[in-house]
Jmol script that loads the backbone (N, CA, C; Angstrom):
load data "model"
ATOM      1  N   MET A   1      27.791  74.199  18.528  1.00  0.00           N
ATOM      2  CA  MET A   1      26.712  73.629  17.881  1.00  0.00           C
ATOM      3  C   MET A   1      26.598  73.190  16.559  1.00  0.00           C
ATOM      4  N   GLY A   2      26.299  72.052  16.126  1.00  0.00           N
ATOM      5  CA  GLY A   2      25.993  71.740  14.764  1.00  0.00           C
ATOM      6  C   GLY A   2      24.688  72.086  14.243  1.00  0.00           C
ATOM      7  N   THR A   3      24.681  71.918  12.702  1.00  0.00           N
ATOM      8  CA  THR A   3      23.213  72.159  12.236  1.00  0.00           C
ATOM      9  C   THR A   3      22.638  70.890  12.291  1.00  0.00           C
ATOM     10  N   LYS A   4      21.431  70.856  12.583  1.00  0.00           N
ATOM     11  CA  LYS A   4      20.506  69.674  12.462  1.00  0.00           C
ATOM     12  C   LYS A   4      19.959  69.655  11.189  1.00  0.00           C
ATOM     13  N   LYS A   5      19.915  68.549  10.689  1.00  0.00           N
ATOM     14  CA  LYS A   5      19.020  68.270   9.373  1.00  0.00           C
ATOM     15  C   LYS A   5      17.954  67.640   9.622  1.00  0.00           C
ATOM     16  N   LEU A   6      16.860  68.245   9.043  1.00  0.00           N
ATOM     17  CA  LEU A   6      15.462  67.822   9.491  1.00  0.00           C
ATOM     18  C   LEU A   6      14.860  67.169   8.113  1.00  0.00           C
ATOM     19  N   ARG A   7      14.185  66.078   8.521  1.00  0.00           N
ATOM     20  CA  ARG A   7      13.329  65.469   7.225  1.00  0.00           C
ATOM     21  C   ARG A   7      12.063  66.065   7.277  1.00  0.00           C
ATOM     22  N   LYS A   8      11.458  65.868   6.186  1.00  0.00           N
ATOM     23  CA  LYS A   8      10.063  66.326   6.123  1.00  0.00           C
ATOM     24  C   LYS A   8       9.215  64.941   6.585  1.00  0.00           C
ATOM     25  N   TRP A   9       8.216  65.407   7.399  1.00  0.00           N
ATOM     26  CA  TRP A   9       7.365  64.371   8.137  1.00  0.00           C
ATOM     27  C   TRP A   9       6.642  63.466   6.970  1.00  0.00           C
ATOM     28  N   ASP A  10       6.574  62.364   7.067  1.00  0.00           N
ATOM     29  CA  ASP A  10       6.049  61.493   5.914  1.00  0.00           C
ATOM     30  C   ASP A  10       5.223  60.317   6.697  1.00  0.00           C
ATOM     31  N   THR A  11       3.974  60.417   6.815  1.00  0.00           N
ATOM     32  CA  THR A  11       2.975  59.578   7.617  1.00  0.00           C
ATOM     33  C   THR A  11       3.210  58.072   7.241  1.00  0.00           C
ATOM     34  N   VAL A  12       3.581  58.033   5.897  1.00  0.00           N
ATOM     35  CA  VAL A  12       3.710  56.792   5.346  1.00  0.00           C
ATOM     36  C   VAL A  12       4.782  55.603   6.011  1.00  0.00           C
ATOM     37  N   GLU A  13       5.678  56.305   6.601  1.00  0.00           N
ATOM     38  CA  GLU A  13       6.793  55.772   7.415  1.00  0.00           C
ATOM     39  C   GLU A  13       6.174  55.116   8.691  1.00  0.00           C
ATOM     40  N   TYR A  14       5.088  55.448   9.157  1.00  0.00           N
ATOM     41  CA  TYR A  14       4.669  54.940  10.314  1.00  0.00           C
ATOM     42  C   TYR A  14       3.386  54.016  10.363  1.00  0.00           C
ATOM     43  N   LEU A  15       3.043  53.719   8.851  1.00  0.00           N
ATOM     44  CA  LEU A  15       2.091  52.927   8.486  1.00  0.00           C
ATOM     45  C   LEU A  15       2.616  51.383   8.254  1.00  0.00           C
ATOM     46  N   LYS A  16       2.753  50.876   9.272  1.00  0.00           N
ATOM     47  CA  LYS A  16       3.462  49.481   8.906  1.00  0.00           C
ATOM     48  C   LYS A  16       2.521  48.293   8.972  1.00  0.00           C
ATOM     49  N   THR A  17       1.636  48.447   9.764  1.00  0.00           N
ATOM     50  CA  THR A  17       0.668  47.112   9.744  1.00  0.00           C
ATOM     51  C   THR A  17      -0.785  47.585   9.478  1.00  0.00           C
ATOM     52  N   GLU A  18      -1.657  46.524   9.337  1.00  0.00           N
ATOM     53  CA  GLU A  18      -3.015  46.908   8.924  1.00  0.00           C
ATOM     54  C   GLU A  18      -3.546  47.522  10.091  1.00  0.00           C
ATOM     55  N   GLU A  19      -3.363  47.270  11.022  1.00  0.00           N
ATOM     56  CA  GLU A  19      -4.096  47.992  12.310  1.00  0.00           C
ATOM     57  C   GLU A  19      -3.485  49.571  12.341  1.00  0.00           C
ATOM     58  N   ASP A  20      -2.237  49.834  12.248  1.00  0.00           N
ATOM     59  CA  ASP A  20      -1.887  51.298  11.922  1.00  0.00           C
ATOM     60  C   ASP A  20      -2.616  52.077  10.748  1.00  0.00           C
ATOM     61  N   MET A  21      -2.710  51.337   9.768  1.00  0.00           N
ATOM     62  CA  MET A  21      -3.656  52.005   8.546  1.00  0.00           C
ATOM     63  C   MET A  21      -4.881  52.140   8.996  1.00  0.00           C
ATOM     64  N   VAL A  22      -5.805  51.317   9.528  1.00  0.00           N
ATOM     65  CA  VAL A  22      -7.298  51.472  10.053  1.00  0.00           C
ATOM     66  C   VAL A  22      -7.226  52.512  10.925  1.00  0.00           C
ATOM     67  N   MET A  23      -6.381  52.486  12.044  1.00  0.00           N
ATOM     68  CA  MET A  23      -6.395  53.384  13.071  1.00  0.00           C
ATOM     69  C   MET A  23      -6.347  54.722  12.546  1.00  0.00           C
ATOM     70  N   TYR A  24      -5.316  55.012  11.681  1.00  0.00           N
ATOM     71  CA  TYR A  24      -4.976  56.281  10.966  1.00  0.00           C
ATOM     72  C   TYR A  24      -6.137  56.683  10.080  1.00  0.00           C
ATOM     73  N   LEU A  25      -6.724  55.789   9.355  1.00  0.00           N
ATOM     74  CA  LEU A  25      -8.024  56.359   8.421  1.00  0.00           C
ATOM     75  C   LEU A  25      -9.026  56.588   9.643  1.00  0.00           C
ATOM     76  N   GLN A  26      -9.295  55.993  10.569  1.00  0.00           N
ATOM     77  CA  GLN A  26     -10.376  56.220  11.359  1.00  0.00           C
ATOM     78  C   GLN A  26     -10.146  57.681  12.116  1.00  0.00           C
ATOM     79  N   ALA A  27      -8.907  57.957  12.610  1.00  0.00           N
ATOM     80  CA  ALA A  27      -8.665  59.280  13.291  1.00  0.00           C
ATOM     81  C   ALA A  27      -8.655  60.181  12.216  1.00  0.00           C
ATOM     82  N   CYS A  28      -8.433  59.980  10.855  1.00  0.00           N
ATOM     83  CA  CYS A  28      -8.533  61.071   9.901  1.00  0.00           C
ATOM     84  C   CYS A  28     -10.068  61.332   9.688  1.00  0.00           C
ATOM     85  N   MET A  29     -10.818  60.392   9.615  1.00  0.00           N
ATOM     86  CA  MET A  29     -12.139  60.561   9.475  1.00  0.00           C
ATOM     87  C   MET A  29     -12.754  61.106  10.579  1.00  0.00           C
ATOM     88  N   ASP A  30     -12.570  60.893  11.995  1.00  0.00           N
ATOM     89  CA  ASP A  30     -12.968  61.615  12.966  1.00  0.00           C
ATOM     90  C   ASP A  30     -12.600  63.191  12.817  1.00  0.00           C
ATOM     91  N   GLU A  31     -11.550  63.528  12.359  1.00  0.00           N
ATOM     92  CA  GLU A  31     -10.981  64.968  12.216  1.00  0.00           C
ATOM     93  C   GLU A  31     -11.653  65.716  10.995  1.00  0.00           C
ATOM     94  N   ALA A  32     -11.922  64.735   9.923  1.00  0.00           N
ATOM     95  CA  ALA A  32     -12.002  65.488   8.597  1.00  0.00           C
ATOM     96  C   ALA A  32     -13.409  66.344   8.690  1.00  0.00           C
ATOM     97  N   GLY A  33     -14.342  66.205   9.258  1.00  0.00           N
ATOM     98  CA  GLY A  33     -15.655  66.775   9.204  1.00  0.00           C
ATOM     99  C   GLY A  33     -16.175  66.392   7.668  1.00  0.00           C
ATOM    100  N   ASP A  34     -16.475  67.633   7.100  1.00  0.00           N
ATOM    101  CA  ASP A  34     -17.015  67.459   5.538  1.00  0.00           C
ATOM    102  C   ASP A  34     -15.963  67.630   4.653  1.00  0.00           C
ATOM    103  N   ASP A  35     -14.606  67.600   5.189  1.00  0.00           N
ATOM    104  CA  ASP A  35     -13.562  67.601   4.059  1.00  0.00           C
ATOM    105  C   ASP A  35     -13.189  66.234   3.316  1.00  0.00           C
ATOM    106  N   ALA A  36     -13.798  65.967   2.390  1.00  0.00           N
ATOM    107  CA  ALA A  36     -13.621  64.686   1.537  1.00  0.00           C
ATOM    108  C   ALA A  36     -12.145  64.537   1.010  1.00  0.00           C
ATOM    109  N   ALA A  37     -11.483  65.737   0.782  1.00  0.00           N
ATOM    110  CA  ALA A  37     -10.097  65.955   0.233  1.00  0.00           C
ATOM    111  C   ALA A  37      -9.270  65.188   1.266  1.00  0.00           C
ATOM    112  N   PHE A  38      -9.479  65.510   2.717  1.00  0.00           N
ATOM    113  CA  PHE A  38      -8.516  65.111   3.613  1.00  0.00           C
ATOM    114  C   PHE A  38      -8.648  63.677   3.924  1.00  0.00           C
ATOM    115  N   ILE A  39      -9.822  62.959   3.692  1.00  0.00           N
ATOM    116  CA  ILE A  39     -10.082  61.546   3.789  1.00  0.00           C
ATOM    117  C   ILE A  39      -9.263  60.820   2.587  1.00  0.00           C
ATOM    118  N   ALA A  40      -9.457  61.557   1.451  1.00  0.00           N
ATOM    119  CA  ALA A  40      -9.073  61.034   0.061  1.00  0.00           C
ATOM    120  C   ALA A  40      -7.401  60.942   0.221  1.00  0.00           C
ATOM    121  N   ALA A  41      -6.891  62.075   0.984  1.00  0.00           N
ATOM    122  CA  ALA A  41      -5.334  62.250   1.331  1.00  0.00           C
ATOM    123  C   ALA A  41      -5.085  60.918   2.194  1.00  0.00           C
ATOM    124  N   ALA A  42      -5.705  60.760   3.218  1.00  0.00           N
ATOM    125  CA  ALA A  42      -5.535  59.708   4.000  1.00  0.00           C
ATOM    126  C   ALA A  42      -5.637  58.429   3.254  1.00  0.00           C
ATOM    127  N   LEU A  43      -6.436  58.097   2.677  1.00  0.00           N
ATOM    128  CA  LEU A  43      -6.371  56.824   1.696  1.00  0.00           C
ATOM    129  C   LEU A  43      -5.097  56.835   0.868  1.00  0.00           C
ATOM    130  N   GLY A  44      -4.584  57.997   0.385  1.00  0.00           N
ATOM    131  CA  GLY A  44      -3.380  57.974  -0.562  1.00  0.00           C
ATOM    132  C   GLY A  44      -2.282  57.710   0.382  1.00  0.00           C
ATOM    133  N   ASP A  45      -2.318  58.121   1.668  1.00  0.00           N
ATOM    134  CA  ASP A  45      -1.115  57.639   2.613  1.00  0.00           C
ATOM    135  C   ASP A  45      -0.879  56.312   2.513  1.00  0.00           C
ATOM    136  N   ILE A  46      -2.261  55.697   2.893  1.00  0.00           N
ATOM    137  CA  ILE A  46      -2.069  54.323   3.073  1.00  0.00           C
ATOM    138  C   ILE A  46      -1.990  53.545   1.718  1.00  0.00           C
ATOM    139  N   ALA A  47      -2.265  54.113   0.511  1.00  0.00           N
ATOM    140  CA  ALA A  47      -2.019  53.375  -0.737  1.00  0.00           C
ATOM    141  C   ALA A  47      -0.364  53.388  -0.932  1.00  0.00           C
ATOM    142  N   ARG A  48       0.356  54.618  -0.653  1.00  0.00           N
ATOM    143  CA  ARG A  48       1.545  54.586  -0.820  1.00  0.00           C
ATOM    144  C   ARG A  48       2.132  53.648   0.183  1.00  0.00           C
ATOM    145  N   ALA A  49       1.820  53.514   1.522  1.00  0.00           N
ATOM    146  CA  ALA A  49       2.437  52.518   2.413  1.00  0.00           C
ATOM    147  C   ALA A  49       2.320  51.128   1.667  1.00  0.00           C
ATOM    148  N   LYS A  50       1.261  50.786   1.190  1.00  0.00           N
ATOM    149  CA  LYS A  50       1.012  49.384   0.877  1.00  0.00           C
ATOM    150  C   LYS A  50       1.500  49.003  -0.672  1.00  0.00           C
ATOM    151  N   GLY A  51       1.680  50.332  -1.417  1.00  0.00           N
ATOM    152  CA  GLY A  51       2.379  50.344  -2.927  1.00  0.00           C
ATOM    153  C   GLY A  51       1.293  50.487  -3.896  1.00  0.00           C
ATOM    154  N   MET A  52       1.805  51.635  -4.496  1.00  0.00           N
ATOM    155  CA  MET A  52       0.649  52.370  -5.470  1.00  0.00           C
ATOM    156  C   MET A  52       0.694  51.526  -6.836  1.00  0.00           C
ATOM    157  N   THR A  53       1.528  50.706  -7.054  1.00  0.00           N
ATOM    158  CA  THR A  53       1.600  49.798  -8.281  1.00  0.00           C
ATOM    159  C   THR A  53       0.603  48.789  -8.072  1.00  0.00           C
ATOM    160  N   GLN A  54       0.626  48.091  -6.949  1.00  0.00           N
ATOM    161  CA  GLN A  54      -0.112  47.025  -6.693  1.00  0.00           C
ATOM    162  C   GLN A  54      -1.605  47.583  -6.701  1.00  0.00           C
ATOM    163  N   LEU A  55      -1.927  48.599  -6.087  1.00  0.00           N
ATOM    164  CA  LEU A  55      -3.242  49.267  -6.004  1.00  0.00           C
ATOM    165  C   LEU A  55      -3.820  49.592  -7.568  1.00  0.00           C
ATOM    166  N   ALA A  56      -3.048  50.160  -8.066  1.00  0.00           N
ATOM    167  CA  ALA A  56      -3.372  50.346  -9.623  1.00  0.00           C
ATOM    168  C   ALA A  56      -3.796  49.022 -10.288  1.00  0.00           C
ATOM    169  N   LYS A  57      -3.196  48.091  -9.965  1.00  0.00           N
ATOM    170  CA  LYS A  57      -3.392  46.627 -10.437  1.00  0.00           C
ATOM    171  C   LYS A  57      -4.661  45.970 -10.155  1.00  0.00           C
ATOM    172  N   ASP A  58      -4.836  46.313  -8.773  1.00  0.00           N
ATOM    173  CA  ASP A  58      -6.175  45.686  -8.133  1.00  0.00           C
ATOM    174  C   ASP A  58      -7.370  46.730  -8.336  1.00  0.00           C
ATOM    175  N   THR A  59      -7.212  47.780  -8.486  1.00  0.00           N
ATOM    176  CA  THR A  59      -8.344  48.564  -8.842  1.00  0.00           C
ATOM    177  C   THR A  59      -8.659  48.885 -10.348  1.00  0.00           C
ATOM    178  N   GLY A  60      -7.818  48.483 -11.084  1.00  0.00           N
ATOM    179  CA  GLY A  60      -7.852  48.692 -12.595  1.00  0.00           C
ATOM    180  C   GLY A  60      -7.483  50.275 -13.207  1.00  0.00           C
ATOM    181  N   LEU A  61      -7.369  51.108 -12.073  1.00  0.00           N
ATOM    182  CA  LEU A  61      -6.979  52.488 -12.405  1.00  0.00           C
ATOM    183  C   LEU A  61      -5.541  52.848 -12.588  1.00  0.00           C
ATOM    184  N   GLY A  62      -5.183  53.811 -13.456  1.00  0.00           N
ATOM    185  CA  GLY A  62      -3.930  54.171 -13.735  1.00  0.00           C
ATOM    186  C   GLY A  62      -2.924  54.655 -12.287  1.00  0.00           C
ATOM    187  N   ARG A  63      -1.917  54.492 -12.014  1.00  0.00           N
ATOM    188  CA  ARG A  63      -1.074  54.840 -11.074  1.00  0.00           C
ATOM    189  C   ARG A  63      -1.126  56.251 -10.973  1.00  0.00           C
ATOM    190  N   GLU A  64      -0.977  57.235 -12.222  1.00  0.00           N
ATOM    191  CA  GLU A  64      -0.982  58.658 -12.215  1.00  0.00           C
ATOM    192  C   GLU A  64      -2.270  58.967 -11.910  1.00  0.00           C
ATOM    193  N   SER A  65      -3.415  58.470 -12.237  1.00  0.00           N
ATOM    194  CA  SER A  65      -4.825  58.701 -11.811  1.00  0.00           C
ATOM    195  C   SER A  65      -5.094  58.790 -10.223  1.00  0.00           C
ATOM    196  N   LEU A  66      -4.520  57.460  -9.666  1.00  0.00           N
ATOM    197  CA  LEU A  66      -4.565  57.235  -8.357  1.00  0.00           C
ATOM    198  C   LEU A  66      -3.957  58.338  -7.538  1.00  0.00           C
ATOM    199  N   TYR A  67      -2.586  58.619  -7.743  1.00  0.00           N
ATOM    200  CA  TYR A  67      -1.840  59.753  -7.140  1.00  0.00           C
ATOM    201  C   TYR A  67      -2.703  61.000  -7.130  1.00  0.00           C
ATOM    202  N   LYS A  68      -3.215  61.400  -8.217  1.00  0.00           N
ATOM    203  CA  LYS A  68      -3.748  62.585  -8.462  1.00  0.00           C
ATOM    204  C   LYS A  68      -5.146  62.546  -7.516  1.00  0.00           C
ATOM    205  N   ALA A  69      -5.880  61.305  -7.636  1.00  0.00           N
ATOM    206  CA  ALA A  69      -7.142  61.256  -6.894  1.00  0.00           C
ATOM    207  C   ALA A  69      -6.933  61.401  -5.373  1.00  0.00           C
ATOM    208  N   LEU A  70      -6.006  60.827  -5.146  1.00  0.00           N
ATOM    209  CA  LEU A  70      -5.805  60.444  -3.664  1.00  0.00           C
ATOM    210  C   LEU A  70      -4.563  61.637  -3.010  1.00  0.00           C
ATOM    211  N   SER A  71      -4.425  62.650  -3.694  1.00  0.00           N
ATOM    212  CA  SER A  71      -3.482  63.540  -3.239  1.00  0.00           C
ATOM    213  C   SER A  71      -4.049  64.641  -2.185  1.00  0.00           C
ATOM    214  N   GLY A  72      -5.173  64.678  -2.205  1.00  0.00           N
ATOM    215  CA  GLY A  72      -5.824  65.617  -1.425  1.00  0.00           C
ATOM    216  C   GLY A  72      -6.120  66.970  -2.261  1.00  0.00           C
ATOM    217  N   GLU A  73      -5.670  66.929  -3.493  1.00  0.00           N
ATOM    218  CA  GLU A  73      -5.999  67.961  -4.360  1.00  0.00           C
ATOM    219  C   GLU A  73      -6.975  67.638  -5.368  1.00  0.00           C
ATOM    220  N   GLY A  74      -7.071  66.304  -5.620  1.00  0.00           N
ATOM    221  CA  GLY A  74      -8.009  65.921  -6.610  1.00  0.00           C
ATOM    222  C   GLY A  74      -9.566  65.790  -5.933  1.00  0.00           C
ATOM    223  N   ASN A  75     -10.475  65.367  -6.752  1.00  0.00           N
ATOM    224  CA  ASN A  75     -11.796  65.273  -6.435  1.00  0.00           C
ATOM    225  C   ASN A  75     -12.468  63.766  -6.858  1.00  0.00           C
ATOM    226  N   PRO A  76     -11.903  62.703  -6.187  1.00  0.00           N
ATOM    227  CA  PRO A  76     -12.300  61.443  -6.779  1.00  0.00           C
ATOM    228  C   PRO A  76     -13.609  61.135  -6.629  1.00  0.00           C
ATOM    229  N   SER A  77     -14.211  60.547  -7.414  1.00  0.00           N
ATOM    230  CA  SER A  77     -15.609  60.074  -7.290  1.00  0.00           C
ATOM    231  C   SER A  77     -15.658  58.904  -5.923  1.00  0.00           C
ATOM    232  N   PHE A  78     -16.929  58.837  -5.650  1.00  0.00           N
ATOM    233  CA  PHE A  78     -17.377  57.876  -4.347  1.00  0.00           C
ATOM    234  C   PHE A  78     -16.891  56.639  -4.874  1.00  0.00           C
ATOM    235  N   GLY A  79     -17.186  56.326  -6.233  1.00  0.00           N
ATOM    236  CA  GLY A  79     -16.899  54.866  -6.714  1.00  0.00           C
ATOM    237  C   GLY A  79     -15.416  54.687  -6.736  1.00  0.00           C
ATOM    238  N   THR A  80     -14.401  55.599  -6.962  1.00  0.00           N
ATOM    239  CA  THR A  80     -13.182  55.394  -6.949  1.00  0.00           C
ATOM    240  C   THR A  80     -12.673  55.268  -5.432  1.00  0.00           C
ATOM    241  N   ILE A  81     -13.201  56.006  -4.581  1.00  0.00           N
ATOM    242  CA  ILE A  81     -12.875  55.845  -3.199  1.00  0.00           C
ATOM    243  C   ILE A  81     -13.414  54.250  -2.524  1.00  0.00           C
ATOM    244  N   LEU A  82     -14.427  53.664  -3.295  1.00  0.00           N
ATOM    245  CA  LEU A  82     -14.787  52.472  -2.736  1.00  0.00           C
ATOM    246  C   LEU A  82     -13.976  51.488  -3.316  1.00  0.00           C
ATOM    247  N   LYS A  83     -13.510  51.572  -4.670  1.00  0.00           N
ATOM    248  CA  LYS A  83     -12.525  50.800  -5.501  1.00  0.00           C
ATOM    249  C   LYS A  83     -11.267  50.635  -4.670  1.00  0.00           C
ATOM    250  N   VAL A  84     -10.827  51.778  -4.124  1.00  0.00           N
ATOM    251  CA  VAL A  84      -9.765  52.134  -3.535  1.00  0.00           C
ATOM    252  C   VAL A  84      -9.656  51.066  -2.092  1.00  0.00           C
ATOM    253  N   MET A  85     -10.679  51.551  -1.305  1.00  0.00           N
ATOM    254  CA  MET A  85     -10.877  50.855   0.003  1.00  0.00           C
ATOM    255  C   MET A  85     -11.060  49.328  -0.186  1.00  0.00           C
ATOM    256  N   HIS A  86     -11.785  48.829  -1.202  1.00  0.00           N
ATOM    257  CA  HIS A  86     -11.987  47.492  -1.254  1.00  0.00           C
ATOM    258  C   HIS A  86     -10.500  46.793  -1.581  1.00  0.00           C
ATOM    259  N   ALA A  87      -9.719  47.330  -2.385  1.00  0.00           N
ATOM    260  CA  ALA A  87      -8.473  47.022  -2.842  1.00  0.00           C
ATOM    261  C   ALA A  87      -7.437  46.984  -1.702  1.00  0.00           C
ATOM    262  N   LEU A  88      -7.671  48.091  -0.894  1.00  0.00           N
ATOM    263  CA  LEU A  88      -6.759  48.002   0.199  1.00  0.00           C
ATOM    264  C   LEU A  88      -7.105  47.107   1.555  1.00  0.00           C
ATOM    265  N   GLY A  89      -8.438  46.539   1.216  1.00  0.00           N
ATOM    266  CA  GLY A  89      -8.908  45.624   2.363  1.00  0.00           C
ATOM    267  C   GLY A  89      -9.441  46.443   3.362  1.00  0.00           C
ATOM    268  N   ILE A  90     -10.049  47.597   3.020  1.00  0.00           N
ATOM    269  CA  ILE A  90     -10.569  48.312   4.155  1.00  0.00           C
ATOM    270  C   ILE A  90     -12.024  48.339   4.061  1.00  0.00           C
ATOM    271  N   LYS A  91     -12.960  48.323   5.187  1.00  0.00           N
ATOM    272  CA  LYS A  91     -14.391  48.439   4.834  1.00  0.00           C
ATOM    273  C   LYS A  91     -14.886  49.457   5.312  1.00  0.00           C
ATOM    274  N   LEU A  92     -15.811  50.140   4.725  1.00  0.00           N
ATOM    275  CA  LEU A  92     -16.892  51.194   5.377  1.00  0.00           C
ATOM    276  C   LEU A  92     -17.701  50.795   6.213  1.00  0.00           C
ATOM    277  N   HIS A  93     -17.608  51.260   7.539  1.00  0.00           N
ATOM    278  CA  HIS A  93     -18.768  50.892   8.694  1.00  0.00           C
ATOM    279  C   HIS A  93     -19.600  52.038   8.863  1.00  0.00           C
ATOM    280  N   PRO A  94     -20.909  51.868   8.631  1.00  0.00           N
ATOM    281  CA  PRO A  94     -21.725  53.087   9.012  1.00  0.00           C
ATOM    282  C   PRO A  94     -21.962  53.012  10.569  1.00  0.00           C
ATOM    283  N   GLU A  95     -22.102  54.163  10.985  1.00  0.00           N
ATOM    284  CA  GLU A  95     -22.461  54.093  12.515  1.00  0.00           C
ATOM    285  C   GLU A  95     -23.288  55.376  12.855  1.00  0.00           C
ATOM    286  N   ALA A  96     -24.163  55.178  13.543  1.00  0.00           N
ATOM    287  CA  ALA A  96     -25.167  56.427  13.985  1.00  0.00           C
ATOM    288  C   ALA A  96     -24.114  57.293  14.603  1.00  0.00           C
ATOM    289  N   ALA A  97     -24.516  58.628  14.254  1.00  0.00           N
ATOM    290  CA  ALA A  97     -23.857  59.785  14.948  1.00  0.00           C
ATOM    291  C   ALA A  97     -24.623  59.922  16.185  1.00  0.00           C
ATOM    292  N   THR A  98     -23.569  60.290  17.278  1.00  0.00           N
ATOM    293  CA  THR A  98     -24.098  60.810  18.505  1.00  0.00           C
ATOM    294  C   THR A  98     -24.002  62.250  18.738  1.00  0.00           C
ATOM    295  N   HIS A  99     -25.087  62.881  18.719  1.00  0.00           N
ATOM    296  CA  HIS A  99     -25.155  64.498  18.859  1.00  0.00           C
ATOM    297  C   HIS A  99     -25.287  64.778  20.359  1.00  0.00           C
ATOM    298  N   ALA A 100     -24.276  65.791  20.549  1.00  0.00           N
ATOM    299  CA  ALA A 100     -24.436  66.290  22.065  1.00  0.00           C
ATOM    300  C   ALA A 100     -25.124  67.758  22.128  1.00  0.00           C
TER     301      ALA A 100
END
end "model"
wireframe off; spacefill off
backbone 0.3
color backbone group
C-alpha cells in the first residue's frame, strides 16, 4: 500500500457560483448562533472565492485589513460586515425567528 497525500480542506474550492456562496452563508448563519466570528469567517471564505483584491477596491478597505477582519480571529465592525456584504452582492434579509 502506498502513502496517501491529503490536502487541507478549503471551502473556497467549492464556492463556484453565486448560489453556492449564498447557500453556504445561509448554512453558516443557521449554525453560528451568537458566534459573529464564525459568520465573519464565512464571509472571508466567500471573499477569497470572489477575489480579495477586487473586494478591497470595492469596499475601500485594505486587503490586509480584510483578511484580518474576515479570518474568524478578527472582530470586524458591523459597518465593515455591511460593506463587505454589499460589495459581494449579498443582501441581509431579516426574518422572524420561530421559537419552538
